[in-house]
Backbone as ProteinMPNN parsed JSONL, in Angstrom:
{"seq_chain_A": "MTSSGENFLLDLLCRAVRAPQIYYVALITEEPPTHFLGGEELDEPTVAQYARAPYNNEPGTWSDRTGEMSNTLDIEFPIVVDEDWPTINHWGLLDADASGTLLFAGSFDSPLDLMIGDQLVVPAGFLTLRTTNYISRVSL", "coords_chain_A": {"N_chain_A": [[-89.922, -44.659, 62.396], [-90.018, -41.875, 60.33], [-90.487, -38.259, 60.398], [-91.622, -37.524, 57.946], [-92.595, -40.025, 57.266], [-94.569, -40.346, 59.208], [-96.379, -38.362, 58.386], [-96.99, -39.39, 55.859], [-98.294, -41.785, 56.569], [-100.57, -40.71, 57.82], [-101.697, -39.427, 55.598], [-102.326, -41.692, 54.043], [-104.301, -42.812, 55.646], [-106.223, -40.784, 55.954], [-106.565, -39.174, 53.682], [-107.072, -40.568, 51.43], [-104.878, -41.289, 49.881], [-102.853, -43.266, 47.781], [-100.733, -46.034, 48.481], [-97.32, -46.492, 47.404], [-96.497, -48.699, 44.651], [-94.056, -49.817, 44.653], [-91.477, -49.832, 47.005], [-88.313, -48.462, 48.056], [-85.209, -49.528, 49.256], [-82.636, -48.02, 50.895], [-79.107, -47.886, 51.407], [-77.063, -46.652, 53.981], [-74.226, -44.819, 54.867], [-72.056, -43.322, 56.879], [-73.323, -41.003, 58.245], [-75.963, -41.07, 60.421], [-79.432, -41.583, 59.697], [-81.886, -39.102, 60.373], [-84.859, -38.069, 62.12], [-85.983, -36.092, 60.549], [-84.845, -36.042, 57.987], [-84.645, -35.876, 54.381], [-84.938, -37.84, 51.357], [-82.963, -37.013, 49.544], [-80.931, -36.169, 51.13], [-79.574, -38.228, 52.317], [-76.752, -40.162, 53.382], [-75.597, -41.949, 51.256], [-73.842, -44.69, 49.588], [-71.425, -43.71, 47.143], [-70.444, -45.083, 45.007], [-70.214, -46.418, 41.671], [-71.843, -48.724, 40.97], [-73.776, -48.897, 42.952], [-77.168, -48.967, 43.926], [-80.417, -48.171, 45.091], [-82.406, -50.717, 46.532], [-85.2, -52.182, 45.038], [-88.439, -52.912, 46.397], [-91.26, -54.696, 46.163], [-94.545, -53.629, 46.862], [-97.034, -55.31, 47.687], [-99.803, -57.616, 48.192], [-98.82, -59.994, 50.578], [-96.095, -59.388, 50.676], [-95.341, -58.242, 52.994], [-95.205, -58.999, 56.469], [-97.839, -60.274, 58.651], [-99.692, -57.898, 60.545], [-98.621, -56.97, 63.725], [-98.179, -54.903, 65.555], [-95.846, -54.334, 64.461], [-94.228, -54.689, 61.277], [-92.658, -56.87, 58.913], [-90.392, -57.553, 56.184], [-91.299, -60.082, 53.852], [-89.968, -61.243, 51.838], [-86.674, -61.72, 50.437], [-84.42, -58.935, 50.201], [-82.547, -57.665, 47.718], [-79.425, -56.269, 46.938], [-77.261, -54.705, 44.456], [-74.48, -56.617, 43.14], [-71.216, -56.142, 44.38], [-68.904, -54.739, 42.309], [-66.757, -53.144, 40.894], [-65.338, -51.642, 42.827], [-64.652, -51.634, 46.371], [-67.337, -51.037, 48.67], [-68.197, -48.239, 50.782], [-68.272, -48.52, 54.39], [-71.304, -49.742, 55.646], [-73.82, -48.617, 57.726], [-76.485, -48.012, 58.288], [-79.98, -48.033, 57.23], [-82.648, -47.102, 54.995], [-86.11, -46.679, 54.196], [-87.756, -45.783, 51.356], [-89.873, -43.872, 49.083], [-89.077, -43.654, 46.461], [-86.649, -44.249, 43.824], [-84.578, -42.486, 43.681], [-83.692, -39.542, 45.44], [-86.697, -38.687, 46.818], [-89.018, -39.568, 49.507], [-88.112, -40.163, 52.781], [-89.291, -42.682, 54.68], [-89.136, -44.663, 56.725], [-86.434, -45.508, 58.9], [-83.396, -47.039, 60.002], [-80.879, -48.91, 61.809], [-78.151, -51.176, 61.21], [-77.23, -54.038, 63.137], [-74.501, -54.487, 63.282], [-71.72, -52.877, 61.69], [-71.499, -53.076, 58.11], [-69.233, -54.356, 55.839], [-68.66, -54.267, 52.534], [-67.138, -55.956, 50.033], [-65.438, -56.329, 46.829], [-67.183, -58.579, 44.8], [-68.987, -59.303, 46.774], [-72.455, -59.503, 47.801], [-75.076, -57.815, 49.212], [-77.76, -59.183, 50.826], [-80.726, -58.702, 52.285], [-82.303, -60.682, 54.438], [-85.573, -62.259, 54.389], [-87.849, -61.125, 56.817], [-86.082, -59.586, 58.322], [-85.991, -56.802, 58.016], [-87.605, -54.551, 59.825], [-90.503, -52.74, 60.452], [-91.738, -50.336, 62.599], [-94.261, -48.549, 64.36], [-94.077, -47.446, 66.818], [-91.498, -46.925, 67.636], [-88.928, -44.735, 66.652], [-86.546, -45.488, 65.435], [-85.696, -48.425, 63.937], [-84.252, -51.742, 64.002], [-82.039, -53.848, 62.185], [-81.077, -57.128, 62.049], [-78.365, -58.937, 60.992]], "CA_chain_A": [[-90.682, -43.905, 61.423], [-89.565, -40.497, 60.264], [-91.543, -37.258, 60.365], [-92.291, -37.691, 56.65], [-93.326, -41.28, 57.349], [-95.782, -40.095, 59.99], [-97.303, -37.629, 57.515], [-97.401, -40.339, 54.823], [-99.281, -42.669, 57.181], [-101.811, -39.945, 57.984], [-102.267, -39.257, 54.256], [-102.934, -42.975, 53.66], [-105.496, -43.042, 56.455], [-107.229, -39.716, 55.959], [-106.678, -38.416, 52.435], [-107.26, -41.519, 50.331], [-103.661, -41.381, 49.074], [-102.475, -44.665, 47.563], [-99.351, -46.416, 48.78], [-96.582, -46.824, 46.186], [-96.425, -50.114, 44.291], [-92.675, -50.234, 44.953], [-90.664, -49.05, 47.923], [-86.892, -48.614, 47.781], [-84.387, -49.603, 50.458], [-81.345, -47.355, 50.709], [-78.034, -48.153, 52.363], [-76.544, -45.378, 54.466], [-72.874, -45.06, 55.372], [-71.654, -42.778, 58.181], [-74.283, -40.122, 58.907], [-77.223, -41.763, 60.691], [-80.625, -40.843, 59.284], [-82.618, -38.497, 61.483], [-86.319, -38.022, 62.035], [-86.434, -35.063, 59.612], [-84.098, -36.06, 56.729], [-85.288, -36.263, 53.135], [-84.209, -38.824, 50.577], [-81.8, -36.425, 48.875], [-79.928, -35.822, 52.138], [-78.994, -39.436, 52.898], [-75.334, -40.436, 53.149], [-75.563, -43.231, 50.557], [-72.594, -44.939, 48.869], [-71.305, -42.97, 45.881], [-69.806, -45.945, 44.008], [-70.997, -46.476, 40.437], [-72.838, -49.792, 40.855], [-74.77, -48.848, 44.022], [-78.527, -48.506, 43.651], [-81.402, -48.583, 46.084], [-83.046, -51.992, 46.18], [-86.67, -52.104, 44.978], [-89.195, -53.919, 47.146], [-92.661, -54.593, 45.748], [-95.551, -53.457, 47.901], [-98.232, -56.017, 47.232], [-100.211, -58.61, 49.194], [-97.876, -61.065, 50.877], [-94.687, -58.975, 50.78], [-95.119, -57.795, 54.374], [-95.773, -59.929, 57.452], [-99.071, -59.838, 59.291], [-99.502, -56.778, 61.463], [-98.631, -57.27, 65.164], [-97.457, -53.778, 66.135], [-94.721, -54.128, 63.565], [-94.297, -55.514, 60.069], [-91.341, -57.2, 58.363], [-90.379, -58.049, 54.808], [-91.468, -61.536, 53.734], [-89.081, -61.663, 50.748], [-85.323, -61.164, 50.508], [-84.174, -57.666, 49.526], [-81.217, -57.853, 47.133], [-78.69, -55.133, 46.399], [-76.343, -55.112, 43.384], [-73.19, -57.217, 43.493], [-70.099, -55.189, 44.389], [-68.147, -55.136, 41.125], [-65.517, -52.437, 40.548], [-64.607, -51.151, 43.996], [-65.303, -51.891, 47.648], [-68.259, -49.997, 49.095], [-67.906, -47.738, 52.136], [-68.955, -49.244, 55.459], [-72.744, -49.47, 55.736], [-74.273, -48.65, 59.116], [-77.91, -47.737, 58.438], [-80.845, -48.262, 56.083], [-83.841, -46.273, 54.926], [-87.173, -47.104, 53.29], [-88.205, -44.589, 50.653], [-90.899, -44.045, 48.057], [-88.504, -43.404, 45.138], [-85.308, -44.815, 43.638], [-83.637, -41.376, 43.867], [-84.322, -38.515, 46.282], [-87.856, -39.299, 47.45], [-89.375, -39.333, 50.902], [-87.632, -41.162, 53.734], [-90.442, -43.051, 55.489], [-88.622, -45.373, 57.897], [-84.978, -45.628, 58.898], [-82.883, -47.819, 61.106], [-79.459, -49.236, 61.748], [-77.776, -52.585, 61.265], [-76.628, -54.36, 64.432], [-73.049, -54.344, 63.119], [-71.377, -52.276, 60.399], [-71.328, -54.021, 57.009], [-68.164, -54.042, 54.901], [-68.939, -54.982, 51.297], [-65.959, -55.992, 49.166], [-65.675, -56.799, 45.467], [-67.725, -59.94, 44.758], [-70.046, -59.462, 47.775], [-73.789, -58.982, 47.536], [-75.893, -57.726, 50.412], [-79.138, -59.656, 50.727], [-81.42, -58.579, 53.567], [-83.218, -61.833, 54.426], [-86.963, -62.096, 54.791], [-88.065, -61.014, 58.255], [-85.057, -58.827, 59.027], [-86.265, -55.37, 57.984], [-88.812, -54.437, 60.632], [-91.079, -51.398, 60.543], [-92.543, -50.155, 63.812], [-94.797, -47.204, 64.494], [-93.875, -46.98, 68.188], [-90.114, -46.503, 67.797], [-88.475, -44.019, 65.463], [-85.447, -46.206, 64.809], [-85.798, -49.871, 64.006], [-82.96, -52.375, 63.816], [-81.982, -55.014, 61.32], [-80.014, -58.038, 62.488], [-77.889, -59.841, 59.94]], "C_chain_A": [[-90.205, -42.458, 61.478], [-90.765, -39.549, 60.316], [-92.326, -37.355, 59.058], [-93.112, -38.979, 56.616], [-94.616, -41.133, 58.136], [-96.822, -39.375, 59.135], [-97.845, -38.53, 56.41], [-98.489, -41.271, 55.362], [-100.619, -41.951, 57.366], [-102.49, -39.712, 56.636], [-102.954, -40.539, 53.788], [-104.26, -43.189, 54.378], [-106.607, -42.035, 56.196], [-107.427, -38.993, 54.636], [-106.81, -39.308, 51.211], [-106.079, -41.522, 49.365], [-103.307, -42.86, 48.939], [-100.999, -44.878, 47.924], [-98.633, -46.731, 47.464], [-96.603, -48.326, 45.916], [-95.052, -50.684, 44.58], [-92.09, -49.274, 45.973], [-89.203, -49.302, 47.554], [-86.127, -48.579, 49.096], [-83.028, -49.013, 50.121], [-80.368, -47.837, 51.766], [-77.396, -46.818, 52.712], [-75.221, -45.641, 55.174], [-72.68, -44.455, 56.763], [-72.745, -41.996, 58.91], [-75.598, -40.854, 59.159], [-78.414, -40.928, 60.222], [-81.329, -40.284, 60.518], [-84.099, -38.454, 61.162], [-86.799, -37.086, 60.925], [-85.693, -35.051, 58.278], [-84.987, -36.427, 55.543], [-84.404, -37.23, 52.38], [-82.974, -38.289, 49.892], [-80.67, -36.099, 49.846], [-79.225, -37.033, 52.741], [-77.537, -39.605, 52.49], [-75.201, -41.836, 52.532], [-74.208, -43.436, 49.883], [-72.587, -44.2, 47.524], [-70.595, -43.787, 44.805], [-70.771, -46.184, 42.854], [-72.1, -47.536, 40.449], [-73.89, -49.787, 41.966], [-76.105, -48.339, 43.486], [-79.415, -48.951, 44.805], [-82.088, -49.848, 45.591], [-84.564, -51.819, 46.145], [-87.299, -53.221, 45.809], [-90.671, -53.716, 46.829], [-93.582, -54.515, 46.958], [-96.853, -54.052, 47.392], [-98.601, -57.051, 48.289], [-99.165, -59.714, 49.345], [-96.427, -60.649, 51.003], [-94.342, -58.407, 52.154], [-95.796, -58.79, 55.311], [-97.095, -59.395, 57.988], [-98.751, -58.793, 60.344], [-99.635, -57.248, 62.914], [-97.911, -56.154, 65.911], [-96.209, -53.447, 65.348], [-94.902, -55.036, 62.362], [-92.883, -55.718, 59.547], [-91.491, -57.673, 56.925], [-90.528, -59.567, 54.804], [-90.613, -62.112, 52.607], [-87.692, -61.076, 50.979], [-85.266, -59.846, 49.741], [-82.738, -57.702, 49.048], [-80.654, -56.557, 46.565], [-77.751, -55.62, 45.299], [-75.069, -55.759, 43.94], [-72.121, -56.136, 43.418], [-69.131, -55.618, 43.292], [-66.786, -54.453, 41.023], [-64.683, -51.976, 41.733], [-65.387, -51.485, 45.26], [-66.238, -50.731, 47.99], [-67.83, -49.478, 50.462], [-68.707, -48.549, 53.162], [-70.408, -48.777, 55.574], [-73.169, -49.632, 57.191], [-75.788, -48.585, 59.282], [-78.658, -48.076, 57.159], [-82.01, -47.288, 56.139], [-84.829, -46.861, 53.944], [-87.78, -45.845, 52.688], [-89.259, -44.925, 49.608], [-90.378, -43.81, 46.648], [-87.097, -43.975, 45.061], [-84.211, -43.757, 43.699], [-84.385, -40.27, 44.599], [-85.476, -39.151, 47.036], [-88.038, -38.929, 48.908], [-88.88, -40.481, 51.756], [-88.766, -41.453, 54.713], [-90.055, -43.731, 56.792], [-87.106, -45.413, 57.774], [-84.554, -46.433, 60.111], [-81.409, -48.103, 60.927], [-79.283, -50.753, 61.739], [-77.119, -52.839, 62.621], [-75.119, -54.174, 64.412], [-72.795, -53.677, 61.78], [-71.122, -53.359, 59.355], [-70.234, -53.523, 56.076], [-68.37, -54.904, 53.664], [-67.762, -54.833, 50.344], [-66.342, -56.5, 47.778], [-66.094, -58.27, 45.505], [-68.84, -60.186, 45.766], [-71.381, -58.973, 47.231], [-74.553, -58.975, 48.853], [-77.305, -58.182, 50.082], [-79.722, -59.552, 52.136], [-82.474, -59.68, 53.575], [-84.641, -61.464, 54.834], [-87.051, -62.053, 56.316], [-87.086, -60.131, 58.998], [-85.237, -57.32, 58.971], [-87.61, -55.172, 58.669], [-89.236, -52.983, 60.748], [-91.978, -51.353, 61.769], [-93.073, -48.732, 63.835], [-94.565, -46.639, 65.889], [-92.452, -46.491, 68.443], [-89.673, -45.805, 66.527], [-87.358, -44.747, 64.734], [-85.664, -47.688, 65.031], [-84.416, -50.477, 63.738], [-83.106, -53.563, 62.872], [-80.826, -55.861, 61.803], [-79.643, -58.933, 61.33], [-76.838, -60.764, 60.498]], "O_chain_A": [[-90.014, -41.897, 62.557], [-91.915, -39.986, 60.281], [-93.555, -37.277, 59.062], [-94.186, -39.026, 56.017], [-95.638, -41.72, 57.78], [-98.001, -39.73, 59.152], [-99.023, -38.446, 56.061], [-99.488, -41.516, 54.687], [-101.676, -42.522, 57.099], [-103.714, -39.789, 56.535], [-104.036, -40.487, 53.203], [-105.222, -43.685, 53.792], [-107.788, -42.383, 56.215], [-108.4, -38.252, 54.497], [-106.673, -38.841, 50.081], [-106.258, -41.732, 48.166], [-103.452, -43.62, 49.896], [-100.15, -44.016, 47.699], [-99.265, -47.188, 46.511], [-96.713, -49.128, 46.843], [-94.898, -51.896, 44.736], [-92.194, -48.056, 45.828], [-88.896, -50.246, 46.826], [-86.361, -47.717, 49.942], [-82.358, -49.449, 49.184], [-80.762, -48.157, 52.888], [-77.213, -45.96, 51.849], [-75.108, -46.567, 55.978], [-73.119, -45.054, 57.744], [-73.056, -42.294, 60.063], [-76.284, -41.223, 58.205], [-78.4, -39.702, 60.338], [-81.36, -40.92, 61.571], [-84.519, -38.774, 60.05], [-87.903, -37.262, 60.41], [-85.893, -34.124, 57.492], [-85.949, -37.183, 55.678], [-83.24, -37.415, 52.732], [-82.021, -39.038, 49.674], [-79.561, -35.783, 49.416], [-78.358, -36.87, 53.6], [-77.143, -39.233, 51.385], [-74.757, -42.778, 53.189], [-73.495, -42.465, 49.631], [-73.618, -44.084, 46.861], [-70.184, -43.231, 43.787], [-71.989, -46.156, 43.033], [-73.202, -47.263, 39.974], [-74.814, -50.599, 41.927], [-76.155, -47.398, 42.694], [-79.178, -49.992, 45.417], [-82.318, -50.025, 44.395], [-85.153, -51.356, 47.121], [-86.761, -54.324, 45.908], [-91.258, -52.693, 47.182], [-93.416, -55.24, 47.94], [-97.66, -53.378, 46.752], [-97.804, -57.334, 49.184], [-98.696, -60.287, 48.361], [-95.592, -61.463, 51.398], [-93.178, -58.126, 52.438], [-96.838, -59.355, 54.979], [-97.429, -58.225, 57.805], [-97.68, -58.804, 60.952], [-100.642, -57.85, 63.286], [-97.114, -56.429, 66.808], [-95.591, -52.402, 65.55], [-95.633, -56.025, 62.418], [-92.017, -54.858, 59.711], [-92.554, -58.127, 56.503], [-89.954, -60.256, 55.647], [-90.542, -63.33, 52.441], [-87.552, -60.048, 51.642], [-85.976, -59.663, 48.752], [-81.81, -57.761, 49.856], [-81.32, -55.846, 45.813], [-77.47, -56.815, 45.212], [-74.649, -55.478, 45.063], [-72.121, -55.314, 42.502], [-68.596, -56.725, 43.332], [-65.758, -55.13, 41.063], [-63.456, -51.926, 41.649], [-66.612, -51.605, 45.237], [-65.964, -49.582, 47.641], [-67.174, -50.193, 51.22], [-69.704, -49.184, 52.819], [-70.695, -47.58, 55.594], [-72.908, -50.663, 57.811], [-76.324, -49.043, 60.291], [-78.048, -48.37, 56.13], [-82.32, -46.724, 57.188], [-84.429, -47.48, 52.958], [-88.254, -44.961, 53.401], [-89.503, -46.09, 49.292], [-91.175, -43.769, 45.711], [-86.431, -44.164, 46.08], [-83.031, -44.099, 43.764], [-85.585, -40.088, 44.394], [-85.257, -40.072, 47.824], [-87.318, -38.098, 49.461], [-89.191, -41.641, 51.488], [-89.161, -40.58, 55.486], [-90.594, -43.404, 57.85], [-86.563, -45.357, 56.671], [-85.264, -46.498, 61.115], [-80.772, -47.594, 60.005], [-80.145, -51.503, 62.196], [-76.511, -51.931, 63.189], [-74.527, -53.754, 65.406], [-73.556, -53.876, 60.833], [-70.595, -54.426, 59.67], [-70.299, -52.398, 55.58], [-68.269, -56.129, 53.732], [-67.433, -53.731, 49.906], [-67.433, -57.034, 47.58], [-65.451, -59.096, 46.152], [-69.572, -61.168, 45.641], [-71.434, -58.143, 46.324], [-74.662, -60.001, 49.525], [-77.958, -57.647, 49.187], [-79.269, -60.229, 53.059], [-83.433, -59.624, 52.806], [-84.868, -60.479, 55.537], [-86.411, -62.841, 57.011], [-87.241, -59.936, 60.203], [-84.68, -56.614, 59.812], [-88.642, -55.585, 58.141], [-88.439, -52.111, 61.094], [-92.852, -52.199, 61.958], [-92.4, -47.809, 63.375], [-94.833, -45.46, 66.121], [-92.225, -45.72, 69.376], [-90.015, -46.247, 65.431], [-87.244, -44.623, 63.515], [-85.798, -48.15, 66.165], [-83.511, -49.774, 63.289], [-84.163, -54.188, 62.784], [-79.71, -55.363, 61.951], [-80.496, -59.607, 60.753], [-76.307, -61.605, 59.773]]}, "name": "protein", "num_of_chains": 1, "seq": "MTSSGENFLLDLLCRAVRAPQIYYVALITEEPPTHFLGGEELDEPTVAQYARAPYNNEPGTWSDRTGEMSNTLDIEFPIVVDEDWPTINHWGLLDADASGTLLFAGSFDSPLDLMIGDQLVVPAGFLTLRTTNYISRVSL"}
């Protein structure tokens, strides 16, 4: 959880702020996300077809709470069409499809190389959000 994510959680608990109906998962290349980065500072791919993947925030899209929560549905990114994407090392969960607030961030167990024709699908159960660790991991 990032610093902004901690503040977001407190706002949800204490200020009657509503959670977004859609979160967005960003892919991050070389520069690892830090505790204090904003959504506009992420090192995301700059290829034309890249876009953050939307993930609906509604009943049943997150696992039951047990100190951590995971996605219950696959998270699909666009198919790589015109050019290979740079190596992907990290991910972030944000509240907007551009810029926005980085709420959680983590790294993939292994770097991901996406070539023309590939599509990254983060399977259900693999994106895990924890409030006890600042960096979570995704195993693919």
